[in-house]
N, CA, C and O of each residue as an XYZ file, in Angstrom:
976
protein
N     118.227    110.713    129.554
C     119.004    111.941    129.697
C     119.589    112.346    128.350
O     120.193    111.523    127.661
N     119.415    113.597    127.976
C     119.881    114.095    126.685
C     121.012    115.091    126.865
O     121.121    115.746    127.901
N     121.854    115.198    125.844
C     122.909    116.205    125.819
C     122.373    117.458    125.124
O     121.949    117.401    123.970
N     122.395    118.569    125.823
C     121.816    119.809    125.317
C     122.905    120.841    125.059
O     123.777    121.054    125.901
N     122.854    121.478    123.902
C     123.748    122.599    123.615
C     122.948    123.893    123.737
O     121.901    124.041    123.107
N     123.438    124.821    124.540
C     122.781    126.107    124.722
C     123.539    127.165    123.930
O     124.748    127.325    124.095
N     122.831    127.880    123.078
C     123.435    128.983    122.323
C     122.777    130.269    122.800
O     121.634    130.566    122.454
N     123.514    131.019    123.594
C     122.973    132.211    124.261
C     124.123    133.163    124.576
O     125.100    132.757    125.204
N     124.021    134.432    124.145
C     125.120    135.368    124.376
C     124.964    136.198    125.652
O     125.865    136.953    126.019
N     123.831    136.059    126.320
C     123.649    136.729    127.607
C     124.039    135.732    128.700
O     123.367    134.721    128.899
N     125.121    136.026    129.397
C     125.661    135.090    130.372
C     124.667    134.736    131.472
O     124.575    133.573    131.866
N     123.937    135.698    131.964
C     122.963    135.430    133.023
C     121.860    134.494    132.542
O     121.490    133.550    133.239
N     121.336    134.763    131.344
C     120.300    133.897    130.792
C     120.848    132.494    130.536
O     120.168    131.497    130.778
N     122.091    132.430    130.041
C     122.700    131.133    129.727
C     122.833    130.270    130.976
O     122.480    129.091    130.956
N     123.336    130.843    132.053
C     123.528    130.075    133.284
C     122.191    129.694    133.929
O     122.055    128.610    134.497
N     121.218    130.586    133.837
C     119.892    130.265    134.378
C     119.279    129.101    133.614
O     118.678    128.204    134.206
N     119.437    129.124    132.283
C     118.899    128.044    131.458
C     119.647    126.742    131.719
O     119.051    125.665    131.710
N     120.937    126.842    131.949
C     121.737    125.662    132.255
C     121.235    124.981    133.528
O     121.116    123.756    133.573
N     120.943    125.769    134.559
C     120.453    125.201    135.812
C     119.103    124.519    135.636
O     118.839    123.488    136.254
N     118.255    125.089    134.798
C     116.950    124.484    134.540
C     117.090    123.169    133.762
O     116.381    122.200    134.031
N     118.003    123.151    132.808
C     118.246    121.922    132.046
C     118.737    120.818    132.972
O     118.288    119.676    132.869
N     119.649    121.149    133.871
C     120.156    120.157    134.824
C     119.058    119.695    135.782
O     118.998    118.524    136.159
N     118.191    120.632    136.169
C     117.121    120.311    137.125
C     116.126    119.305    136.564
O     115.508    118.553    137.318
N     115.967    119.287    135.233
C     115.013    118.347    134.630
C     115.699    117.067    134.145
O     115.100    116.263    133.431
N     116.971    116.890    134.544
C     117.641    115.613    134.327
C     118.472    115.480    133.071
O     118.857    114.368    132.709
N     118.762    116.583    132.391
C     119.584    116.526    131.180
C     120.968    117.107    131.432
O     121.215    117.726    132.467
N     121.859    116.903    130.479
C     123.231    117.378    130.589
C     123.467    118.524    129.607
O     123.024    118.474    128.460
N     124.170    119.554    130.072
C     124.538    120.656    129.173
C     125.888    120.333    128.550
O     126.910    120.312    129.236
N     125.884    120.086    127.267
C     127.101    119.755    126.544
C     128.042    120.946    126.473
O     129.248    120.814    126.682
N     127.471    122.123    126.172
C     128.278    123.336    126.015
C     127.366    124.542    125.960
O     126.240    124.460    125.469
N     127.857    125.672    126.469
C     127.189    126.960    126.286
C     128.014    127.746    125.265
O     129.204    127.985    125.472
N     127.385    128.139    124.180
C     128.070    128.891    123.122
C     127.462    130.290    123.032
O     126.259    130.471    123.221
N     128.308    131.267    122.743
C     127.828    132.653    122.726
C     127.790    133.257    121.330
O     127.177    134.306    121.133
N     128.439    132.609    120.347
C     128.497    133.190    119.003
C     128.122    132.175    117.941
O     128.123    130.969    118.188
N     127.806    132.669    116.773
C     127.488    131.839    115.607
C     128.641    130.878    115.327
O     128.430    129.672    115.199
N     129.847    131.404    115.232
C     131.011    130.607    114.847
C     131.327    129.526    115.880
O     131.592    128.380    115.518
N     131.299    129.887    117.157
C     131.589    128.915    118.207
C     130.549    127.801    118.210
O     130.896    126.625    118.315
N     129.286    128.167    118.096
C     128.212    127.175    118.120
C     128.334    126.189    116.959
O     128.198    124.980    117.149
N     128.587    126.703    115.771
C     128.686    125.839    114.594
C     129.847    124.868    114.742
O     129.729    123.694    114.393
N     130.959    125.355    115.258
C     132.134    124.493    115.449
C     131.850    123.390    116.474
O     132.181    122.228    116.241
N     131.249    123.744    117.587
C     130.970    122.779    118.652
C     129.938    121.753    118.201
O     130.093    120.560    118.462
N     128.894    122.207    117.530
C     127.811    121.315    117.111
C     128.287    120.302    116.078
O     127.833    119.157    116.081
N     129.196    120.709    115.195
C     129.741    119.770    114.209
C     130.664    118.749    114.858
O     130.728    117.598    114.426
N     131.380    119.171    115.896
C     132.346    118.286    116.537
C     131.704    117.375    117.567
O     132.029    116.189    117.630
N     130.799    117.909    118.376
C     130.156    117.144    119.451
C     128.644    117.255    119.297
O     128.015    118.129    119.894
N     128.077    116.384    118.507
C     126.677    116.512    118.114
C     125.746    116.352    119.323
O     125.719    115.290    119.945
N     124.990    117.396    119.656
C     124.062    117.311    120.795
C     122.755    116.622    120.391
O     122.502    116.392    119.208
N     121.941    116.300    121.379
C     120.628    115.716    121.097
C     119.602    116.806    120.808
O     118.678    116.606    120.020
N     119.771    117.952    121.447
C     118.860    119.086    121.264
C     119.671    120.381    121.368
O     120.637    120.457    122.128
N     119.272    121.394    120.598
C     119.910    122.708    120.668
C     118.892    123.729    121.156
O     117.810    123.860    120.585
N     119.245    124.452    122.220
C     118.436    125.575    122.696
C     119.085    126.838    122.144
O     120.188    127.202    122.552
N     118.413    127.494    121.234
C     119.032    128.556    120.447
C     118.333    129.901    120.596
O     117.154    130.042    120.274
N     119.072    130.877    121.084
C     118.550    132.243    121.181
C     118.538    132.870    119.788
O     119.544    132.827    119.080
N     117.421    133.442    119.398
C     117.317    134.051    118.064
C     118.217    135.266    117.932
O     118.889    135.442    116.916
N     118.227    136.103    118.962
C     118.899    137.397    118.858
C     120.283    137.337    119.498
O     120.476    137.778    120.631
N     121.252    136.780    118.750
C     122.618    136.768    119.234
C     123.227    138.156    119.037
O     122.492    139.128    118.866
N     124.520    138.260    119.057
C     125.161    139.587    119.000
C     124.772    140.361    117.759
O     124.659    141.586    117.800
N     124.564    139.657    116.647
C     124.058    140.300    115.437
C     122.565    140.002    115.319
O     122.133    138.906    115.676
N     121.783    140.932    114.836
C     120.334    140.752    114.746
C     119.978    139.487    113.984
O     120.449    139.255    112.871
N     119.142    138.680    114.606
C     118.623    137.454    113.992
C     119.714    136.452    113.619
O     119.482    135.569    112.793
N     120.899    136.579    114.217
C     121.992    135.665    113.916
C     121.625    134.227    114.282
O     122.128    133.276    113.684
N     120.744    134.084    115.268
C     120.306    132.752    115.659
C     119.547    132.055    114.551
O     119.673    130.843    114.375
N     118.760    132.810    113.803
C     118.014    132.233    112.680
C     118.974    131.786    111.583
O     118.792    130.728    110.981
N     119.994    132.599    111.328
C     121.007    132.219    110.338
C     121.741    130.960    110.774
O     122.040    130.093    109.952
N     122.030    130.860    112.067
C     122.690    129.676    112.595
C     121.792    128.444    112.428
O     122.272    127.374    112.057
N     120.512    128.591    112.697
C     119.567    127.480    112.538
C     119.560    126.964    111.104
O     119.548    125.754    110.880
N     119.568    127.870    110.135
C     119.616    127.463    108.726
C     120.912    126.723    108.421
O     120.909    125.732    107.690
N     122.018    127.203    108.982
C     123.308    126.549    108.756
C     123.311    125.134    109.331
O     123.819    124.210    108.696
N     122.750    124.960    110.525
C     122.696    123.635    111.157
C     121.821    122.688    110.352
O     122.187    121.533    110.134
N     120.674    123.171    109.912
C     119.738    122.328    109.172
C     120.266    121.937    107.790
O     119.734    121.022    107.163
N     121.301    122.619    107.315
C     121.875    122.273    106.014
C     122.667    120.974    106.071
O     122.950    120.375    105.034
N     123.033    120.527    107.296
C     123.813    119.289    107.397
C     123.292    118.333    108.473
O     123.831    117.237    108.628
N     122.272    118.721    109.206
C     121.846    117.877    110.322
C     120.348    117.989    110.601
O     119.691    118.948    110.195
N     119.830    116.984    111.302
C     118.422    116.985    111.707
C     118.267    117.187    113.213
O     117.213    116.884    113.771
N     119.301    117.692    113.869
C     119.241    117.918    115.313
C     118.062    118.838    115.642
O     117.912    119.884    115.011
N     117.228    118.469    116.611
C     116.107    119.342    116.999
C     116.585    120.692    117.520
O     117.491    120.763    118.351
N     115.969    121.760    117.026
C     116.301    123.112    117.466
C     115.090    123.723    118.157
O     113.992    123.756    117.602
N     115.306    124.204    119.371
C     114.263    124.897    120.118
C     114.712    126.343    120.309
O     115.744    126.599    120.928
N     113.948    127.274    119.786
C     114.286    128.682    119.945
C     113.975    129.155    121.366
O     112.949    128.789    121.939
N     114.859    129.963    121.922
C     114.607    130.618    123.206
C     114.778    132.107    122.964
O     115.857    132.547    122.567
N     113.741    132.881    123.194
C     113.819    134.291    122.808
C     112.832    135.161    123.562
O     111.841    134.682    124.111
N     113.125    136.439    123.574
C     112.190    137.426    124.112
C     111.438    138.103    122.973
O     110.580    138.955    123.205
N     111.764    137.720    121.741
C     111.171    138.355    120.562
C     109.892    137.635    120.142
O     109.896    136.424    119.921
N     108.807    138.383    120.034
C     107.529    137.777    119.633
C     106.916    138.481    118.430
O     105.767    138.214    118.077
N     107.666    139.376    117.797
C     107.144    140.085    116.624
C     106.845    139.087    115.510
O     107.608    138.145    115.295
N     105.744    139.290    114.807
C     105.292    138.340    113.794
C     106.306    138.138    112.675
O     106.432    137.032    112.150
N     107.034    139.200    112.302
C     108.013    139.063    111.215
C     109.204    138.200    111.643
O     109.790    137.489    110.826
N     109.555    138.269    112.929
C     110.639    137.431    113.452
C     110.198    135.971    113.506
O     110.934    135.071    113.102
N     108.995    135.753    114.008
C     108.469    134.390    114.094
C     108.364    133.771    112.707
O     108.663    132.591    112.527
N     107.942    134.558    111.734
C     107.802    134.067    110.361
C     109.148    133.577    109.818
O     109.213    132.546    109.148
N     110.213    134.315    110.109
C     111.543    133.892    109.675
C     112.008    132.654    110.442
O     112.614    131.745    109.874
N     111.714    132.638    111.740
C     112.202    131.563    112.602
C     111.606    130.205    112.248
O     112.303    129.192    112.307
N     110.332    130.172    111.884
C     109.660    128.888    111.658
C     109.994    128.261    110.311
O     109.555    127.148    110.025
N     110.759    128.954    109.486
C     111.108    128.410    108.174
C     111.912    127.119    108.275
O     111.848    126.279    107.377
N     112.662    126.954    109.348
C     113.459    125.733    109.498
C     112.697    124.644    110.272
O     113.255    123.601    110.612
N     111.420    124.910    110.540
C     110.578    123.965    111.288
C     111.213    123.581    112.626
O     111.595    122.427    112.823
N     111.326    124.539    113.538
C     111.922    124.250    114.850
C     111.050    123.298    115.658
O     109.860    123.134    115.387
N     111.661    122.685    116.640
C     110.935    121.766    117.515
C     110.234    122.483    118.657
O     109.519    121.860    119.442
N     110.437    123.794    118.749
C     109.767    124.557    119.795
C     110.179    126.020    119.723
O     111.174    126.373    119.090
N     109.385    126.870    120.393
C     109.632    128.317    120.412
C     109.275    128.785    121.817
O     108.100    128.974    122.134
N     110.289    128.971    122.657
C     110.066    129.319    124.058
C     110.345    130.804    124.288
O     111.413    131.304    123.934
N     109.391    131.493    124.874
C     109.517    132.927    125.138
C     110.035    133.130    126.561
O     109.495    132.572    127.516
N     111.084    133.934    126.688
C     111.666    134.240    127.993
C     110.738    135.153    128.794
O     110.060    135.999    128.210
N     110.695    134.997    130.116
C     111.408    134.003    130.921
C     110.793    132.602    130.755
O     109.574    132.459    130.660
N     111.634    131.600    130.722
C     111.194    130.235    130.424
C     110.917    129.470    131.714
O     111.770    129.374    132.597
N     109.717    128.934    131.801
C     109.350    128.125    132.963
C     109.976    126.729    132.847
O     110.051    126.171    131.753
N     110.418    126.175    133.959
C     111.099    124.880    133.961
C     110.232    123.765    133.379
O     110.706    122.959    132.579
N     108.973    123.721    133.778
C     108.086    122.661    133.293
C     107.823    122.791    131.798
O     107.710    121.789    131.091
N     107.726    124.024    131.321
C     107.534    124.238    129.883
C     108.766    123.772    129.117
O     108.646    123.147    128.064
N     109.935    124.074    129.640
C     111.189    123.638    129.028
C     111.247    122.113    128.981
O     111.606    121.529    127.959
N     110.896    121.483    130.083
C     110.928    120.023    130.162
C     110.017    119.396    129.118
O     110.427    118.480    128.405
N     108.790    119.878    129.022
C     107.824    119.329    128.078
C     108.282    119.526    126.637
O     108.140    118.629    125.807
N     108.829    120.696    126.347
C     109.260    120.995    124.977
C     110.423    120.112    124.554
O     110.459    119.627    123.424
N     111.374    119.902    125.457
C     112.509    119.028    125.147
C     112.045    117.587    124.951
O     112.513    116.905    124.040
N     111.132    117.123    125.795
C     110.637    115.747    125.666
C     109.937    115.529    124.335
O     110.125    114.498    123.690
N     109.131    116.497    123.925
C     108.440    116.387    122.638
C     109.456    116.370    121.494
O     109.321    115.584    120.557
N     110.470    117.233    121.567
C     111.506    117.298    120.530
C     112.242    115.968    120.409
O     112.526    115.511    119.302
N     112.548    115.351    121.541
C     113.257    114.077    121.529
C     112.387    112.961    120.958
O     112.875    112.106    120.220
N     111.111    112.972    121.299
C     110.193    111.961    120.767
C     110.043    112.103    119.268
O     110.020    111.104    118.549
N     109.940    113.329    118.787
C     109.837    113.564    117.348
C     111.100    113.107    116.633
O     111.030    112.544    115.540
N     112.256    113.347    117.248
C     113.513    112.936    116.641
C     113.632    111.420    116.600
O     114.131    110.863    115.623
N     113.177    110.748    117.652
C     113.193    109.286    117.666
C     112.305    108.718    116.567
O     112.652    107.721    115.934
N     111.158    109.354    116.341
C     110.274    108.908    115.265
C     110.935    109.130    113.912
O     110.796    108.310    113.005
N     111.648    110.231    113.780
C     112.378    110.516    112.542
C     113.447    109.461    112.315
O     113.696    109.056    111.179
N     114.081    109.015    113.398
C     115.093    107.969    113.307
C     114.484    106.674    112.806
O     115.074    105.984    111.974
N     113.286    106.338    113.319
C     112.583    105.141    112.864
C     112.250    105.251    111.378
O     112.433    104.303    110.615
N     111.760    106.425    110.984
C     111.421    106.642    109.573
C     112.644    106.466    108.688
O     112.554    105.880    107.609
N     113.803    106.980    109.146
C     115.030    106.859    108.368
C     115.424    105.404    108.224
O     115.836    104.978    107.145
N     115.301    104.628    109.306
C     115.635    103.207    109.227
C     114.720    102.486    108.243
O     115.158    101.592    107.519
N     113.454    102.879    108.220
C     112.527    102.254    107.284
C     112.895    102.572    105.846
O     112.813    101.710    104.972
N     113.300    103.811    105.603
C     113.735    104.201    104.259
C     114.950    103.391    103.850
O     115.031    102.903    102.723
N     115.907    103.248    104.781
C     117.113    102.508    104.475
C     116.828    101.036    104.218
O     117.404    100.440    103.308
N     115.948    100.450    105.010
C     115.689     99.025    104.895
C     115.033     98.651    103.576
O     115.146     97.505    103.141
N     114.351     99.585    102.930
C     113.694     99.290    101.652
C     114.655     99.428    100.481
O     114.282     99.173     99.336
N     115.914     99.837    100.766
C     116.842    100.107     99.675
C     118.047     99.177     99.684
O     119.113     99.544     99.189
N     117.899     98.012    100.224
C     119.028     97.103    100.393
C     119.731     96.818     99.079
O     120.958     96.733     99.046
N     118.979     96.667     97.993
C     119.572     96.365     96.702
C     119.509     97.552     95.754
O     119.663     97.396     94.543
N     119.287     98.718     96.299
C     119.136     99.905     95.465
C     120.483    100.548     95.180
O     121.508    100.152     95.737
N     120.467    101.542     94.309
C     121.680    102.252     93.934
C     121.800    103.582     94.666
O     122.789    104.299     94.516
N     120.774    103.903     95.464
C     120.767    105.184     96.159
C     120.503    104.996     97.647
O     119.908    104.007     98.074
N     120.956    105.960     98.413
C     120.660    106.035     99.836
C     119.914    107.338    100.065
O     120.318    108.382     99.553
N     118.834    107.291    100.825
C     118.059    108.494    101.101
C     118.389    109.003    102.496
O     118.270    108.270    103.478
N     118.801    110.258    102.578
C     119.150    110.847    103.867
C     118.324    112.109    104.082
O     117.879    112.753    103.132
N     118.132    112.440    105.346
C     117.416    113.666    105.691
C     118.403    114.819    105.794
O     119.395    114.726    106.518
N     118.141    115.891    105.083
C     118.930    117.112    105.181
C     117.965    118.212    105.590
O     117.186    118.708    104.776
N     118.028    118.592    106.887
C     117.012    119.504    107.395
C     115.667    118.797    107.378
O     115.525    117.725    107.966
N     114.679    119.382    106.712
C     113.375    118.742    106.617
C     113.129    118.172    105.224
O     111.986    117.915    104.844
N     114.209    117.976    104.466
C     114.085    117.401    103.127
C     114.746    116.034    103.064
O     115.657    115.735    103.836
N     114.277    115.208    102.138
C     114.907    113.920    101.868
C     115.756    114.064    100.615
O     115.290    114.580     99.599
N     116.997    113.610    100.687
C     117.907    113.725     99.549
C     118.440    112.353     99.163
O     118.869    111.579    100.018
N     118.408    112.058     97.857
C     118.949    110.809     97.351
C     120.432    110.979     97.034
O     120.833    111.932     96.366
N     121.243    110.030     97.529
C     122.678    110.043     97.257
C     123.043    108.741     96.559
O     122.735    107.658     97.056
N     123.692    108.845     95.419
C     124.144    107.664     94.690
C     125.208    106.948     95.522
O     126.168    107.573     95.973
N     125.041    105.639     95.728
C     125.989    104.882     96.545
C     127.412    104.975     95.989
O     128.379    104.926     96.749
N     127.540    105.108     94.679
C     128.856    105.213     94.069
C     129.594    106.472     94.529
O     130.822    106.535     94.473
N     128.837    107.470     94.982
C     129.440    108.737     95.371
C     129.775    108.817     96.856
O     130.339    109.812     97.312
N     129.430    107.774     97.615
C     129.755    107.753     99.048
C     131.152    107.180     99.221
O     131.409    106.032     98.856
N     132.050    107.979     99.778
C     133.440    107.556     99.962
C     133.632    106.800    101.270
O     134.298    105.766    101.310
N     133.042    107.328    102.336
C     133.218    106.677    103.634
C     132.099    107.055    104.591
O     131.337    107.991    104.348
N     132.018    106.304    105.684
C     131.093    106.565    106.773
C     131.904    106.604    108.051
O     132.828    105.811    108.232
N     131.560    107.526    108.938
C     132.305    107.609    110.192
C     131.369    107.934    111.348
O     130.426    108.713    111.204
N     131.643    107.329    112.487
C     130.866    107.614    113.688
C     131.336    108.945    114.258
O     132.522    109.121    114.536
N     130.415    109.873    114.429
C     130.775    111.184    114.968
C     130.266    111.395    116.392
O     130.738    112.296    117.086
N     129.321    110.586    116.831
C     128.877    110.607    118.219
C     128.095    109.327    118.457
O     127.963    108.493    117.561
N     127.583    109.176    119.654
C     126.911    107.931    120.037
C     125.770    107.570    119.100
O     125.603    106.396    118.770
N     124.983    108.540    118.662
C     123.787    108.240    117.882
C     123.855    108.688    116.428
O     122.858    108.604    115.711
N     125.020    109.164    115.978
C     125.110    109.715    114.633
C     126.261    109.117    113.833
O     127.334    108.824    114.360
N     125.992    108.947    112.526
C     127.022    108.556    111.563
C     127.059    109.630    110.490
O     126.019    110.112    110.039
N     128.261    109.999    110.087
C     128.427    110.988    109.024
C     128.830    110.290    107.733
O     129.795    109.525    107.710
N     128.088    110.555    106.657
C     128.451    110.070    105.328
C     129.315    111.139    104.666
O     128.998    112.327    104.732
N     130.394    110.721    104.036
C     131.266    111.652    103.314
C     131.264    111.259    101.845
O     131.589    110.121    101.509
N     130.900    112.192    100.963
C     130.833    111.848     99.541
C     132.156    112.137     98.841
O     133.126    112.551     99.476
N     132.185    111.920     97.541
C     133.413    112.036     96.756
C     133.972    113.464     96.756
O     135.160    113.668     96.508
N     133.118    114.440     97.035
C     133.557    115.835     97.098
C     133.815    116.292     98.527
O     133.987    117.483     98.786
N     133.841    115.321     99.468
C     134.060    115.575    100.896
C     132.922    116.367    101.540
O     133.112    117.000    102.579
N     131.745    116.332    100.926
C     130.570    116.920    101.557
C     130.016    115.915    102.553
O     129.995    114.713    102.288
N     129.566    116.412    103.703
C     129.128    115.528    104.780
C     127.622    115.585    105.002
O     126.995    116.638    104.883
N     127.054    114.414    105.330
C     125.633    114.281    105.641
C     125.524    113.454    106.911
O     126.164    112.409    107.027
N     124.723    113.909    107.859
C     124.590    113.206    109.126
C     123.315    112.368    109.166
O     122.244    112.806    108.745
N     123.464    111.158    109.682
C     122.335    110.255    109.873
C     122.251    109.863    111.333
O     123.262    109.530    111.951
N     121.070    109.900    111.879
C     120.875    109.416    113.249
C     120.645    107.909    113.155
O     119.509    107.443    113.066
N     121.732    107.168    113.176
C     121.689    105.721    112.992
C     123.008    105.146    113.483
O     123.914    105.893    113.852
N     123.119    103.828    113.488
C     124.379    103.201    113.888
C     125.164    102.779    112.652
O     124.585    102.492    111.604
N     126.480    102.745    112.786
C     127.327    102.313    111.671
C     127.033    100.859    111.310
O     127.011    100.494    110.135
N     126.811    100.048    112.316
C     126.530     98.625    112.084
C     125.279     98.452    111.232
O     125.264     97.657    110.292
N     124.231     99.199    111.563
C     122.976     99.091    110.806
C     123.153     99.566    109.364
O     122.620     98.958    108.436
N     123.901    100.650    109.181
C     124.122    101.176    107.841
C     124.948    100.222    106.994
O     124.662    100.049    105.809
N     125.964     99.600    107.575
C     126.804     98.677    106.818
C     126.009     97.473    106.332
O     126.298     96.929    105.266
N     125.017     97.056    107.098
C     124.158     95.947    106.674
C     123.281     96.331    105.495
O     122.905     95.488    104.681
N     122.960     97.619    105.416
C     122.066     98.111    104.371
C     122.791     98.324    103.044
O     122.222     98.093    101.977
N     124.046     98.765    103.113
C     124.788     99.118    101.908
C     125.228     97.875    101.132
O     125.252     96.765    101.665
N     125.576     98.091     99.857
C     125.911     96.958     99.002
C     127.333     96.444     99.236
O     128.035     96.921    100.128
N     127.746     95.475     98.431
C     129.013     94.772     98.647
C     130.254     95.621     98.405
O     131.365     95.171     98.686
N     130.094     96.824     97.896
C     131.246     97.700     97.688
C     131.701     98.363     98.989
O     132.740     99.022     99.027
N     130.914     98.183    100.052
C     131.231     98.821    101.333
C     131.679     97.791    102.360
O     131.205     96.656    102.374
N     132.605     98.213    103.220
C     133.101     97.331    104.264
C     133.525     98.161    105.464
O     134.042     99.268    105.311
N     133.305     97.624    106.661
C     133.770     98.304    107.865
C     135.233     97.940    108.073
O     135.587     96.761    108.041
N     136.094     98.944    108.285
C     137.532     98.712    108.414
C     138.069     99.121    109.789
O     139.245     98.919    110.091
N     137.205     99.688    110.604
C     137.603    100.177    111.927
C     136.324    100.337    112.724
O     135.250    100.442    112.133
N     136.403    100.360    114.037
C     135.178    100.496    114.832
C     134.471    101.824    114.565
O     133.278    101.959    114.840
N     135.207    102.809    114.029
C     134.625    104.122    113.763
C     134.394    104.401    112.279
O     133.785    105.413    111.933
N     134.874    103.512    111.391
C     134.840    103.821    109.968
C     134.371    102.656    109.096
O     134.675    101.491    109.353
N     133.616    103.020    108.052
C     133.301    102.117    106.962
C     133.676    102.821    105.674
O     133.611    104.048    105.607
N     134.073    102.069    104.635
C     134.525    102.721    103.408
C     133.914    102.072    102.171
O     133.407    100.951    102.216
N     133.979    102.814    101.066
C     133.642    102.286     99.749
C     134.950    101.766     99.152
O     135.892    102.536     98.962
N     135.014    100.469     98.855
C     136.240     99.847     98.362
C     136.759    100.494     97.084
O     137.959    100.467     96.812
N     135.860    101.072     96.307
C     136.264    101.673     95.036
C     137.113    102.933     95.207
O     137.693    103.423     94.238
N     137.190    103.461     96.431
C     137.947    104.690     96.660
C     139.339    104.432     97.223
O     140.076    105.379     97.500
N     139.712    103.158     97.397
C     141.035    102.838     97.931
C     142.104    103.072     96.862
O     141.994    102.579     95.739
N     143.137    103.831     97.229
C     144.295    104.013     96.343
C     145.399    103.027     96.706
O     145.938    102.338     95.839
N     145.731    102.964     98.001
C     146.720    101.992     98.448
C     146.630    101.813     99.962
O     145.930    102.552    100.655
N     147.355    100.817    100.452
C     147.392    100.533    101.881
C     148.812    100.765    102.395
O     149.778    100.248    101.835
N     148.923    101.538    103.452
C     150.197    101.743    104.115
C     150.279    100.711    105.239
O     149.732    100.919    106.322
N     150.962     99.601    104.975
C     150.992     98.504    105.943
C     151.830     98.844    107.176
O     151.592     98.317    108.263
N     152.796     99.714    106.999
C     153.621    100.105    108.140
C     152.782    100.877    109.159
O     152.862    100.627    110.362
N     151.984    101.811    108.665
C     151.159    102.633    109.544
C     149.770    102.054    109.759
O     148.995    102.565    110.567
N     149.454    100.965    109.021
C     148.121    100.360    109.063
C     147.035    101.401    108.760
O     146.102    101.615    109.535
N     147.203    102.033    107.603
C     146.281    103.071    107.154
C     145.826    102.790    105.732
O     146.601    102.320    104.899
N     144.563    103.083    105.466
C     144.025    103.052    104.111
C     144.144    104.448    103.524
O     143.757    105.425    104.164
N     144.665    104.548    102.335
C     144.762    105.830    101.649
C     143.689    105.875    100.570
O     143.738    105.120     99.599
N     142.724    106.764    100.749
C     141.625    106.893     99.803
C     141.859    108.087     98.892
O     142.785    108.873     99.096
N     141.013    108.207     97.897
C     141.086    109.351     96.991
C     140.877    110.653     97.758
O     140.281    110.663     98.835
N     141.368    111.733     97.198
C     141.301    113.067     97.803
C     142.075    113.136     99.121
O     141.688    113.852    100.045
N     143.182    112.375     99.193
C     144.103    112.436    100.338
C     143.413    112.140    101.671
O     143.704    112.773    102.686
N     142.524    111.198    101.655
C     141.837    110.783    102.885
C     142.514    109.543    103.445
O     142.738    108.578    102.715
N     142.842    109.559    104.732
C     143.524    108.444    105.380
C     142.648    107.881    106.499
O     142.180    108.617    107.368
N     142.435    106.570    106.463
C     141.559    105.889    107.424
C     142.338    104.774    108.110
O     142.984    103.977    107.429
N     142.296    104.694    109.447
C     143.010    103.608    110.138
C     142.340    102.257    109.908
O     141.125    102.174    109.733
N     143.140    101.215    109.910
C     142.621     99.848    109.781
C     142.600     99.220    111.168
O     143.638     99.103    111.818
N     141.421     98.819    111.617
C     141.303     98.181    112.919
C     141.807     96.751    112.876
O     141.615     96.056    111.878
N     142.447     96.307    113.937
C     143.039     94.969    113.970
C     142.007     93.874    113.694
O     142.292     92.913    112.978
N     140.816     94.021    114.261
C     139.803     92.973    114.092
C     139.138     93.004    112.715
O     138.422     92.071    112.352
N     139.371     94.071    111.949
C     138.748     94.192    110.632
C     139.731     93.912    109.487
O     139.327     93.817    108.328
N     141.001     93.784    109.812
C     142.040     93.657    108.783
C     141.881     92.396    107.935
O     141.973     92.459    106.709
N     141.646     91.269    108.571
C     141.551     90.003    107.834
C     140.426     90.039    106.811
O     140.619     89.628    105.666
N     139.256     90.525    107.207
C     138.126     90.599    106.284
C     138.423     91.562    105.134
O     138.072     91.290    103.986
N     139.062     92.672    105.443
C     139.422     93.643    104.404
C     140.356     93.016    103.381
O     140.141     93.164    102.178
N     141.395     92.316    103.843
C     142.360     91.710    102.934
C     141.710     90.632    102.064
O     142.059     90.476    100.894
N     140.772     89.897    102.640
C     140.048     88.886    101.853
C     139.255     89.545    100.740
O     139.248     89.070     99.604
N     138.580     90.651    101.075
C     137.769     91.350    100.073
C     138.632     91.918     98.955
O     138.184     92.037     97.815
N     139.874     92.269     99.285
C     140.790     92.828     98.287
C     141.666     91.760     97.635
O     142.546     92.069     96.832
N     141.413     90.497     97.993
C     142.184     89.366     97.450
C     143.678     89.495     97.726
O     144.514     89.173     96.882
N     143.992     89.976     98.931
C     145.385     90.084     99.352
C     145.739     88.830    100.143
O     145.096     88.525    101.148
N     146.736     88.120     99.703
C     147.133     86.863    100.341
C     148.186     87.114    101.428
O     148.642     86.172    102.076
């Protein structure tokens, strides 16, 4: 069962699509009607698949939203649209969507398209793990940004945080975020000795610690970033920092 985000500004179409998603055994995380609402929800509650209408309230706003999502995530995007003009399709496929469904959408077609998107994403996850596993002693981490691979210097990674069940967000020294479909535990094993898990939701680069607030049990990192210290991780953290 997958969590699906529907981006559709026509209420009737949105509810009809929601019923079809439920009928094939998936959960609708949220129905969003605008570019701004969708972007906010997707960043906060990362879905497994996005069903995205191309023609939102502004012409082709769905395509702009797809580009925005792909700039920070590899979440599969399936277009749902009544538009079949070649110039629209040409713009839409630039982000390499996982599907292009023309309304009215048949339930079985929707089911097959979502299943293929999920399988492709799982394969991408395997590929990412393979990339990470070959870099255990390297100075860089390779992450997927949209359909590109980007190298990030480990020295520039400030922290890692779990943002949903299947995703970890890397935060760099400039507070730019990159999402990985992986577990925090697996990533911490891959990274070098400058990194340590300090909470069930957070891992940090030790070089970014400014001080520890023992009263509040918080780590204060550079750029005014505050991270809680988990009780079960405190002893290991203090040992690494040579705190007696």
